[in-house]
KERO-514682 format. One record per residue (C-alpha): y, x, z. Coordinates in steps of 0.001 Angstrom, whole numbers, padded with zeros to 6 digits, always signed. Layout:
// KERO-514682
YXZ;...
***
This chain:
// KERO-514682
+036085+042032+012603;+033419+039473+011659;+031149+042167+010188;+030873+039828+007218;+031290+042812+004898;+027786+044137+005480;+025833+044126+002221;+022344+044684+003635;+020086+042122+005274;+020010+038345+004811;+022881+036216+003506;+025709+035594+005963;+025598+032963+008681;+027679+029823+008109;+029920+028882+011055;+031549+025490+011572;+034312+025061+014143;+033498+021518+015219;+036384+019469+016613;+039597+021385+015727;+041446+020062+018791;+038806+021716+020997;+037934+025332+021724;+035879+025955+018575;+038753+027654+016724;+039794+029589+019859;+036328+031019+020374;+035753+032074+016778;+039166+033745+016697;+038445+035547+019967;+035102+036782+018646;+036726+037991+015442;+039504+039774+017314;+037023+041552+019604;+035307+043162+016583;+031769+042929+017973;+029522+045337+016108;+026181+043683+016917;+026771+040355+015190;+025227+039184+011926;+027572+038847+008980;+029204+035427+009024;+031850+033287+007389;+033751+030262+008675;+034167+026900+006976;+037670+025815+007993;+041154+024776+006960;+042813+028217+006706;+046225+026843+007667;+044876+025227+010835;+043057+028436+011740;+046173+030536+011137;+048280+028172+013245;+045820+028405+016129;+045762+032205+015849;+049566+032240+016042;+049492+029987+019105;+047029+032347+020794;+048911+035464+019620;+045768+036739+017869;+046434+038822+014735;+044585+037207+011845;+044021+038263+008270;+042102+035615+006319;+039891+036562+003392;+039391+033314+001442;+036056+033001-000332;+034659+030417-002754;+030974+031195-002099;+029077+032866+000760;+028124+035985-001207;+031829+036839-001504;+031902+037445+002248;+030304+040817+001561;+033639+041991+000107;+035667+041012+003167;+038060+043851+004084;+037637+045474+007464;+039578+043498+010042;+039706+040277+007991;+037864+037003+008571;+035923+035435+005711;+036893+031756+005409;+035484+029193+003008;+038393+026711+002763;+037800+023011+003294;+039068+020413+000839;+040245+018228+003721;+043243+019545+005652;+043213+019573+009447;+046115+019524+011891;+046407+022192+014590;+046830+020059+017715;+044843+021493+020638;+043828+018913+023211;+044946+015948+021094;+042341+014149+019028;+043674+013470+015540;+041522+010959+013601;+042675+012522+010347;+040751+015678+011274;+037360+013945+011205;+036950+014193+007427;+037228+017981+007569;+034824+018224+010496;+032159+016288+008600;+032886+018159+005362;+032259+021478+007093;+028904+020313+008450;+027839+018861+005090;+028770+021924+003069;+027348+024425+005547;+024020+022596+005687;+023823+022482+001888;+024543+026220+001683;+021755+027074+004127;+019308+024770+002332;+020217+026504-000926;+019583+029937+000579;+023213+030990+000124;+023659+031203+003910;+020899+032349+006237;+021637+030100+009214;+024127+027653+010651;+026085+028015+013893;+027952+024856+014803;+030945+024443+017066;+031072+021425+019399;+032150+018091+017940;+033918+015157+019551;+031601+012227+018812;+034226+009619+019673;+036574+011089+017065;+033810+010929+014455;+032700+007436+015500;+036255+006204+014965;+036060+007670+011457;+032832+005797+010715;+030206+008339+011782;+027060+006401+012681;+024635+009009+013966;+023734+009481+017657;+024898+013097+017540;+025286+016367+015673;+021569+017190+015645;+020480+013820+014301;+023064+014101+011538;+021752+017516+010504;+018205+016126+010415;+019396+013267+008201;+021219+015647+005852;+018055+017723+005472;+015914+014630+004955;+018209+013242+002267;+018358+016580+000469;+014612+017265+000569;+013213+013748+000463;+011153+013876+003646;+011850+013246+007333;+012229+015916+009986;+011832+015742+013751;+014519+017850+015448;+013643+019436+018784;+016296+020730+021187;+015706+024215+022595;+017974+025480+025368;+017493+029215+025621;+019136+031832+027812;+018377+035309+029119;+015931+034093+031775;+014713+030653+030726;+013985+028603+027625;+013511+024835+027948;+012740+021938+025622;+013245+018297+026646;+010738+015891+025074;+013035+012879+025540;+016740+013549+025270;+019730+011214+025291;+018222+008081+026790;+018664+006475+030228;+016333+007836+032885;+014815+004374+033304;+013716+004475+029654;+011857+007788+029903;+008473+006422+031119;+008532+003782+028368;+009366+006180+025558;+007236+009113+026708;+003956+009160+024799;+001159+011664+024351;+001947+011712+020623;+005598+012573+021265;+004653+015386+023657;+002096+016738+021215;+004477+016607+018246;+007227+018327+020223;+004933+021107+021402;+003553+021721+017921;+007073+022108+016525;+007982+024475+019365;+004856+026585+018868;+005388+026809+015095;+009056+027781+015287;+008398+030305+018041;+005784+031874+015789;+007750+031868+012535;+011347+032216+013707;+011269+033839+017128;+008531+036404+016541;+006088+035260+019252;+002654+034856+017606;+001095+032854+020436;+003815+031351+022631;+002930+030118+026116;+004117+026557+026705;+004445+025430+030330;+004424+021618+030287;+006048+019824+033199;+004981+016644+034885;+007155+013561+035003;+006793+012501+038619;+007422+014438+041869;+004712+017056+042453;+003310+016213+038998;+002087+012900+040318;-000266+014335+042971;-003342+013199+041001;-002048+009674+040616;-000684+009181+044124;+002963+009318+042921;+002587+008052+039366;-000032+008056+036641;+001794+009466+033597;+000487+012972+034236;-003135+011811+033884;-002727+009097+031239;-000054+010610+028969;+000729+014279+029592;-002705+015779+030290;-004362+014241+027188;-001593+015728+025027;-002113+019163+026588;-005870+018965+026058;-005417+018210+022359;-002924+021035+021997;-005287+023510+023650;-008176+022318+021498;-006097+023183+018417;-005361+026705+019672;-001902+026232+021202;-001449+027900+024583;-000060+024896+026456;-000800+024309+030132;+000120+021874+032871;+001295+019357+033871;+003264+021428+036352;+005454+020196+039224;+009084+020295+038151;+010229+021660+041507;+008113+024827+041366;+008022+025879+037694;+011488+027424+037382;+011574+030167+040022;+011478+033777+038852;+007766+034429+039364;+006764+031181+037659;+008994+031909+034662;+007151+035156+034008;+004070+033122+033145;+005435+031318+030094;+007746+031638+027102;+009158+028121+027081;+009121+025170+029469;+008492+021786+027872;+010087+019149+030076;+009787+015392+030045;+013452+014403+030135;+016948+015723+029520;+018089+016827+032982;+014704+018238+033947;+015279+020827+031205;+019036+021256+031149;+019750+021563+034861;+017673+024744+035384;+018770+026208+032034;+022479+025735+032749;+022174+026719+036394;+020633+030073+035527;+022989+030976+032656;+025712+028430+032026;+027838+030731+029838;+024970+032341+027927;+022676+029425+027131;+022277+028512+023458;+021241+025203+021938;+018883+025877+019025;+017465+023073+016902;+013792+023486+016074;+011845+021408+013584;+014405+021555+010769;+014088+023428+007461;+017247+025345+008398;+018089+027638+011295;+020750+026039+013481;+022156+027247+016771;+025126+026104+018803;+026916+027047+022013;+025739+024898+024882;+029119+023487+025841;+031455+020735+024720;+034838+020757+023041;+036695+021633+026285;+039837+020146+024761;+041686+020523+028070;+041795+024314+027649;+042045+024470+023844;+044935+026622+022674;+045373+028253+026090;+043301+031400+025592;+041043+030460+028533;+037933+029619+026498;+035023+031991+027020;+033095+033014+023897;+029847+034026+025651;+027719+031071+024543;+029043+031178+020970;+028336+034906+020811;+024790+034263+022033;+024411+031534+019408;+025498+033904+016631;+023152+036625+017812;+020218+034225+018068;+020923+032837+014596;+020885+036390+013258;+017590+037197+014963;+015966+034010+013707;+017226+034624+010174;+015885+038171+010205;+012462+036899+011321;+012473+034073+008743;+014742+035268+005937;+014183+032364+003525;+014928+028766+004518;+011831+026593+004481;+013497+024497+001770;+013250+027287-000798;+010515+029532+000594;
***
C-alpha cells in the first residue's frame, strides 16, 4: 500500500509520473504493490485509466482511491492507491511517445507544484520526463528543474536559483555548472556562481537535511587543482576567492581539492557534500558509487523536490524490468526533508 492513509505527520507527498510511455508508472505501481512500510504518505497525480491499464499490463493488482484534494488521501483504504485524477487524458502506450500525452504531463507538474506551495502537499517527487515530447508540445524550458523554478517564481513573484544535489548512501555531490558544453565551463564559472551555489547548499542542508554546519568540499577545475597555476589559473583566480568569502561568513567550505583524489572512501569521510565545477565531475562519482540508489534533489526552491536519478527508460517500460530503488530513495528523502522542514517556505 502507499501508506497514504496515515493521519499523523506532515501532509502527503505529491508524486508525478513523468512521461507515461516510460517507466514512471511501472515504478510507482511496483512500489505500491510492495507495500513498503517506511515510506511517507503519498498520492499520485495521474490519469486513472492509464494507470489501471499499465497495472493490467504488468499483472499488478490495483485498487484506485480517487481523491479531489490531498487531505483526502488520509482516508485511503488499506491496499488502495490514492490518485488525484488529471483533467487531460493520457494513453497507455509504453515505449511509444504520444504527443497527446504531453498536456497531462505538464498538468501534473503544474498542479503538484501549486499544491506544495499551498502547503496541501509536503513535498514533490517527480518521475522522469521526455523533454523531446514536451518540446514538440511547445515546452520552452531547458528541463524539469528550470520549469519548477519558473513555476515558483511566477507564483511568488521573485526568482529562485535551483541547485542540483545528487545524493546517495556514500556520496552527495553538487555541480556548479550543469547542462552546458565542457568548453563553456571556464567561461561561465565565476566566483559569484560558486559562492551562490554553496550558500544555497549550506542553507538547505541546515534547514531541510538537519546538518547545522555542513562541510562543503569544493573541487578544483583543472587536473590536480591547477598545481598552483601550473595547469590552469581558475583555482587561484575564481575558486579560492569564493571559498575565502564563504569561510569568512561562517560556512565550512574548503578547497579547491583535486578532483581525482576527493572521492575515495577516506576523503569522503571528511565532508558532507562535494561541490564540483561541472556536470560530469559530480555525476560520474555519484552514479558510479550508487547508480540505483542516487537521488536528484533540487535545492534553492521554496518547495521540497526530489526525483529518481534516471531517465524514462522507455525501452523497458511495460515489461516489469524497471527497478524502483532510486524512486524509493527519492520518496524517503522527500519524507525526511518534509519532516525536518514541515512548512513550505512559501507559507512559513
